C-alpha positions in Angstrom: 18.8 -23.6 50.7 15.3 -22.4 50.7 12.2 -24.5 50.8 12.6 -28.2 51.5 16.0 -28.0 53.0 14.5 -26.1 56.0 12.1 -28.9 56.7 13.4 -30.8 59.7 12.0 -32.5 62.7 11.7 -30.6 66.0 14.3 -31.8 68.5 12.8 -34.3 70.6 13.4 -33.9 74.3 12.8 -36.9 76.7 11.0 -37.1 80.0 12.2 -40.3 81.7 11.6 -41.4 85.3 14.0 -44.1 86.1 13.8 -46.6 89.0 12.3 -49.8 90.0 8.6 -50.6 89.6 6.9 -52.6 92.4 5.3 -55.7 90.9 3.7 -58.8 92.5 4.0 -61.9 90.4 0.9 -64.1 90.0 3.0 -67.3 90.2 4.1 -66.5 93.8 1.6 -68.9 95.5 3.2 -68.2 98.9 1.8 -64.7 98.8 -1.8 -65.8 98.3 -3.8 -66.6 101.5 -6.1 -69.6 101.7 -9.8 -69.0 100.9 -11.8 -67.4 103.6 -14.4 -70.2 103.5 -11.7 -72.7 104.5 -10.5 -70.6 107.4 -14.1 -70.2 108.7 -14.7 -73.9 108.4 -11.7 -75.0 110.5 -11.8 -72.4 113.2 -14.1 -69.9 114.9 -14.6 -66.6 113.2 -11.8 -64.2 113.9 -13.0 -60.9 112.5 -9.8 -59.1 113.2 -7.9 -61.8 111.2 -10.6 -61.8 108.4 -10.2 -58.0 108.1 -6.4 -58.4 107.8 -6.8 -61.1 105.1 -9.3 -59.0 103.2 -6.9 -56.1 103.2 -4.2 -58.4 101.7 -6.6 -59.5 99.0 -7.5 -55.9 98.2 -3.8 -55.1 97.9 -3.1 -58.1 95.7 -6.0 -57.1 93.4 -4.8 -53.5 93.3 -1.2 -54.4 92.3 -2.3 -57.1 89.8 -4.6 -54.5 88.0 -2.1 -51.7 88.2 -0.8 -50.7 84.8 2.8 -51.5 84.2 4.4 -48.3 82.9 8.0 -49.6 82.9 10.0 -50.4 79.8 13.4 -51.9 79.0 15.6 -51.2 76.0 18.6 -53.4 75.4 20.8 -54.0 72.4 24.1 -54.3 70.7 26.1 -52.1 68.4 27.4 -54.0 65.4 31.2 -54.1 65.1 31.8 -51.7 68.0 33.2 -52.9 71.3 33.3 -49.5 73.0 31.6 -46.1 72.7 28.6 -44.3 74.0 24.9 -44.6 73.3 22.7 -41.5 73.8 19.1 -42.4 74.6 16.6 -39.6 74.1 12.9 -38.9 74.2 10.7 -35.8 73.5 10.7 -33.5 76.5 14.3 -33.3 77.5 17.1 -31.3 76.0 20.5 -32.5 74.5 22.3 -32.5 77.8 19.6 -34.5 79.7 19.7 -37.5 77.4 20.6 -40.8 79.2 24.1 -42.0 78.5 25.4 -45.6 78.4 28.9 -46.7 77.9 29.1 -49.9 75.8 30.1 -53.1 77.5 31.1 -55.7 75.0 29.1 -53.9 72.4 25.9 -54.0 74.6 23.7 -51.2 76.0 20.8 -51.2 78.4 18.2 -48.6 79.4 15.0 -48.7 81.5 12.4 -46.2 82.5 8.6 -45.5 82.7 6.2 -43.9 80.3 2.4 -43.5 80.5 1.7 -44.1 76.8 3.5 -45.2 73.6 6.2 -42.7 72.6 9.0 -42.2 70.1 12.6 -42.5 71.3 15.9 -42.5 69.5 19.4 -43.6 70.1 22.7 -42.3 68.7 26.2 -43.9 68.8 29.2 -41.7 69.7 32.8 -42.4 70.5 34.7 -40.5 73.2 36.5 -38.6 70.5 33.3 -37.4 68.8 33.0 -33.6 69.2 30.4 -32.7 71.9 28.0 -30.9 69.6 28.2 -33.4 66.7 24.8 -34.8 65.8 25.2 -38.5 64.8 22.4 -40.1 62.8 19.4 -41.1 64.9 17.8 -44.5 65.0 14.1 -43.8 65.9 11.6 -46.3 67.4 8.4 -46.5 69.4 8.1 -47.9 72.9 5.0 -49.0 74.8 4.5 -49.2 78.5 5.4 -52.6 79.8 7.4 -53.5 76.8 10.9 -55.0 76.3 12.7 -53.7 73.2 15.8 -55.2 71.6 17.9 -53.4 69.0 20.9 -54.3 66.9 22.3 -50.9 65.8 24.2 -50.7 62.5 26.2 -47.5 62.7 27.3 -47.9 59.0 23.7 -48.0 57.8 21.3 -46.9 60.6 18.2 -47.6 58.5 19.2 -51.3 58.3 19.3 -51.7 62.1 17.2 -54.5 63.6 14.2 -53.9 65.9 12.2 -56.3 68.1 9.6 -54.9 70.4 6.0 -53.8 70.8 3.1 -53.9 68.4 3.2 -50.1 68.0 7.0 -50.2 67.5 6.6 -52.7 64.7 3.9 -50.5 63.0 6.1 -47.5 63.4 9.0 -49.3 61.8 6.8 -50.2 58.8 5.6 -46.6 58.6 9.2 -45.3 58.6 10.2 -47.8 55.8 7.1 -46.7 53.7 7.8 -43.0 54.1 11.5 -43.5 53.2 10.8 -45.5 50.1 8.0 -43.1 49.0 9.6 -39.7 49.9 12.7 -39.5 52.0 14.9 -41.4 49.6 13.8 -39.0 46.8 14.6 -36.0 49.1 18.1 -37.3 49.7 18.7 -37.5 45.9 17.4 -33.9 45.5 19.7 -32.7 48.3 22.7 -34.2 46.6 21.6 -32.6 43.3 21.3 -29.3 45.1 24.8 -29.6 46.6 26.3 -30.3 43.2 24.4 -27.4 41.6 25.7 -25.1 44.4 29.3 -26.3 43.8 28.9 -25.5 40.1 27.2 -22.2 40.9 24.3 -23.1 38.6 21.6 -20.7 39.8 19.0 -21.8 37.3 19.4 -25.5 38.2 19.3 -24.6 41.9 15.9 -22.9 41.5 14.6 -26.0 39.6 15.9 -28.3 42.3 14.2 -26.2 45.0 10.9 -26.5 43.3 11.3 -30.2 42.9 12.2 -30.6 46.5 9.3 -28.5 47.7 6.9 -30.6 45.6 8.1 -33.8 47.2 7.9 -32.3 50.7 4.3 -31.1 50.1 3.3 -34.6 48.8 4.9 -36.2 51.9 2.9 -33.9 54.2 -0.4 -34.9 52.3 0.6 -38.5 52.7 1.2 -38.1 56.5 -2.1 -36.2 56.9 -4.0 -39.0 55.1 -2.3 -41.5 57.4 -3.5 -39.7 60.5 -7.0 -39.4 59.1 -7.2 -43.1 58.3 -5.5 -44.2 61.6 -7.3 -42.0 64.0 -6.8 -44.5 66.9 -3.1 -44.8 66.5 -0.5 -43.2 68.8 1.6 -42.8 65.7 -1.0 -40.5 64.2 -0.9 -38.3 67.4 2.9 -38.2 67.0 2.8 -37.3 63.3 0.3 -34.5 63.9 2.5 -33.1 66.7 5.5 -33.1 64.3 3.5 -31.2 61.7 1.7 -28.7 64.0 4.1 -25.8 63.2 3.7 -26.4 59.4 -0.1 -26.5 59.4 -2.6 -23.6 59.5 -4.3 -23.7 63.0 -7.7 -24.4 61.4 -6.3 -27.4 59.5 -4.5 -28.7 62.6 -7.7 -28.3 64.6 -9.7 -30.4 62.0 -7.2 -33.3 62.1 -6.8 -33.0 65.9 -10.6 -33.4 66.3 -10.4 -36.5 64.2 -8.0 -38.2 66.7 -9.7 -40.8 69.0 -10.3 -39.5 72.6 -8.6 -42.6 73.9 -5.3 -41.0 72.8 -5.8 -38.1 75.2 -3.2 -39.6 77.6 -0.6 -39.3 74.9 2.1 -36.7 75.4 1.6 -35.7 71.7 -2.1 -35.3 72.0 -1.6 -33.1 75.1 1.0 -31.0 73.3 -1.2 -30.4 70.3 -4.1 -29.4 72.6 -1.9 -27.0 74.4 -0.5 -25.5 71.2 -4.1 -24.9 69.9 -4.9 -23.0 73.1 -2.1 -20.4 72.5 -2.9 -19.3 69.0 -3.5 -15.7 68.0 -7.0 -14.6 69.2 -6.8 -16.8 72.3 -6.2 -15.6 75.9 -2.6 -16.0 77.2 -1.7 -19.0 79.4 -0.3 -17.7 82.8 3.0 -18.8 84.3 5.4 -18.1 87.1 9.3 -18.1 86.9 12.2 -16.7 88.9 14.3 -13.7 87.9 18.1 -13.6 88.3 17.9 -13.1 92.1 15.4 -16.0 92.5 12.3 -13.8 93.1 9.2 -15.4 91.5 7.1 -13.3 89.1 3.6 -14.2 87.8 3.1 -13.1 84.2 -0.5 -12.0 84.7 0.6 -9.6 87.4 3.3 -8.0 85.3 1.1 -7.8 82.2 -2.1 -6.4 83.9 -3.6 -3.7 81.7 -0.4 -3.5 79.6 0.6 -4.5 76.1 3.2 -7.2 77.0 5.8 -9.0 74.9 7.1 -12.5 75.9 10.5 -12.8 74.3 12.1 -16.3 74.3 15.9 -16.3 74.1 19.1 -18.0 75.2 22.8 -16.8 75.5 24.2 -19.0 72.6 21.6 -17.7 70.1 23.3 -15.1 67.9 20.0 -14.0 66.4 18.6 -13.5 70.0 21.5 -11.3 70.9 20.9 -9.1 67.8 17.2 -9.1 68.6 18.0 -7.7 72.0 19.3 -4.6 70.4 16.0 -4.1 68.5 14.0 -4.8 71.6 15.9 -2.2 73.5 14.8 0.5 71.0 11.2 -0.8 71.1 11.1 -0.8 74.9 12.6 2.7 75.3 10.1 4.1 72.8 7.0 2.6 74.4 7.6 1.7 78.1 6.0 5.0 79.2 2.9 4.3 77.2 2.1 1.0 78.9 4.3 -1.4 77.0 6.2 -4.2 78.9 8.7 -6.9 77.9 9.1 -10.2 79.8 12.2 -12.1 78.6 12.2 -15.8 79.1 15.7 -17.4 78.9 16.1 -21.1 78.2 19.7 -21.2 79.4 20.8 -24.2 81.3 22.7 -22.4 84.0 22.0 -19.2 85.9 25.4 -17.6 85.2 24.8 -17.6 81.4 21.4 -16.1 82.1 22.8 -13.3 84.3 25.8 -12.5 82.1 23.6 -12.0 79.0 21.3 -9.6 80.8 24.3 -7.5 81.9 26.2 -7.6 78.6 23.1 -6.8 76.4 21.8 -4.2 78.9 18.4 -5.7 79.1 16.6 -3.3 81.4 13.2 -5.1 81.2 12.2 -8.1 83.3 13.9 -11.4 82.4 13.0 -14.8 83.9 14.8 -18.1 83.9 13.1 -21.1 82.4 15.4 -24.1 82.2 13.1 -27.0 82.8 11.9 -27.8 79.3 9.2 -30.4 79.9 7.2 -28.1 82.1 8.5 -24.8 80.8 6.9 -21.8 79.4 8.5 -22.6 76.1 6.7 -25.9 76.0 3.4 -24.2 76.9 3.7 -21.8 74.0 5.2 -24.5 71.8 8.1 -22.3 70.4 9.9 -24.0 67.5 12.7 -21.5 67.1 14.8 -18.8 68.8 14.2 -15.9 69.1 10.5 -16.2 69.4 7.9 -13.6 70.4 4.4 -13.7 71.8 2.6 -10.4 72.0 -0.4 -10.0 74.4 -2.7 -6.9 74.3 -4.0 -5.1 77.4 -7.0 -7.4 77.5 -4.9 -10.5 77.8 -5.4 -11.7 74.2 -2.6 -13.0 72.1 -2.3 -10.7 69.0 1.0 -11.8 67.5 3.2 -14.9 67.4 6.4 -15.0 65.3 10.0 -13.8 65.2 9.9 -11.1 62.5 10.9 -7.8 64.2 9.4 -5.5 61.5 6.0 -7.1 61.8 6.3 -7.1 65.6 7.1 -3.3 65.7 4.2 -2.6 63.4 1.7 -4.4 65.7 3.2 -2.8 68.8 3.0 0.7 67.2 -0.6 0.1 66.2 -1.6 -1.0 69.7 0.2 1.9 71.4 -1.7 4.4 69.2 -5.0 3.1 70.5 -4.0 3.6 74.2 
């Protein structure tokens, strides 16, 4: 379905660092030395001992002031004694999600984050097909927080949440957006499915227009929220979710409105990075290994050339078809100073190598499997295949995945050489 049906959130990929966090409790009086004045009153000054005690005091102050970035998420799944909970966060892919097998309906996760972030959990049984995508329960976590969830798999939206202040605000936001827009979109989608089943083309067009109208109003509502809540981490998250749907100038305006105290947020940083790789901006350099493990720097390969960065992965059918088109483009222009650098997001090296061989990709291809610090995250791709074209001066001149437009731009640049 065209229009509103295509609107969906970008897959969130988490970035968790698990382990214990060193903490010194203020109620451990046995760790606190007696005052220096008392020591000096009862005995002769021992400067070596005083230096040692001063060091202890400094360490105590340091650890008491150190920000607690740890978090804990625990909960229960209603009416389910067994099964699996997937725990995910923006920055990791599907396979890197944390997995917890239920014990007496209960689950438990812990980790560290630098600022409030959105997470989600999904319930699966061992019999659920691997690539099935169960409904997500989304929530916000703050550093130092303890979150409790009672997950209702029959009606995920009615699940119970108890946690941080930001988490409670996000829950209210979700409820408001559902009542105002998402519930209406669900109705429209059902109407569309019925119209499709009846092959009622006129009604289908009417439903598409109705759906697009609701989606547009929802986006306006979300933008208004970010403008009126410029100090909120939720606003940074929302703007990040909308960045691919907004014209760069509009995104820049709303981004400039965000409070600078949000600059530690992952969402703030990602928007900032995205704005740096728009058409008309210089490319962002990177290094990646080829199939043999040799590291290549993009700036070296692209020096004084018109260079295409092509993002792909083996399981993407559109990518494999695109490879055939790129083969023709490369053969026609490589002698004129045109280069292609393929960037594969495949998880394992064997898939990466097999695809290069099968598709006869004679240009340089690099392996980029670490999403959070990947070239894909730098250039904020939101679909595969995806192309970024850089001219011989190092300026981005094209970003999209439309081959005909790409070919037109390449041909134009080659004529100028």
